[in-house]
N, C-alpha and C positions, 0 to 999 in steps of 0.2 A: 498470492503474488510472491510468496517465498520469504525466506528469513531476512532478505536484504531490504525489504519494503516496509518502512515504518508505518504503523497504523496509529492514527490520532483520533480519539473519540472522547466524548463527554458522557458521564453517567446520566441516565434518565433523571430529569429534574424532580420527578415524583419521589425518587429515592433520597433526595437531599432535603426534602421538606420534613417538618415535624410529624411525629406520630408513626414513623416507619421503624419497624423492629430492626435492630442491628443485624439479625440473621438474614433479613431480606437484602440488605446492603452487601453483606459478605457473600451471599449467594450469587448476586450479580457479578461481583468481583471474581469469584471462583469460576463462573461460566465464561467470563470475558477472557481471563488468563488461559483457561483450558482451550478455548476456541482459537486463541492466538498461536497456540502450539510453539511457544518459546520465541516467537519473532519479536522484533523491536516494537514496543508499545508505549504510547504516551496517553495518559488520562489527564484531561484538562477541563477546567470549568471555572466560572466566576462565582464568587460568593455573592449571593443575592439576598435581599432583605427577608424573604420568606424561607430561606434555607435554615436548617437546624445545624449549627456549627458542629455539634456532637456527631452528626451523621458524616460530615465531611472528614472530621478527625478520625472516625472509625476506619474509613478507607485508608487513610495515610498510615495509621498505626498498624493495620494489617499488612500493608505493603512493606513497611519497615520490619515487622516481625518476620516476614518471609525472606528478608534480605534483598528485596527487589528495589528498594530506595534507601537512601541514607538521610538521616535527620541532620541536615546541615543548613546553615544560613549564610547567604552571601551578602556582604556589606558593600 
């Protein structure tokens, strides 16, 4: 659709559950970013009771390390 069309997606829920190696989560993130080819991208999901918070944070930390998001809080 081109670089002006924002893509919104959620990671597969299986990646956010316990027992998933961090490498698998980051592999999905790498593939998603590569396939998006620099276009606008939003990754969104809800925190569910069965999700491992560490898996969710791994994605956020990696995006922050790459300079793709900022660690800010809005009050």
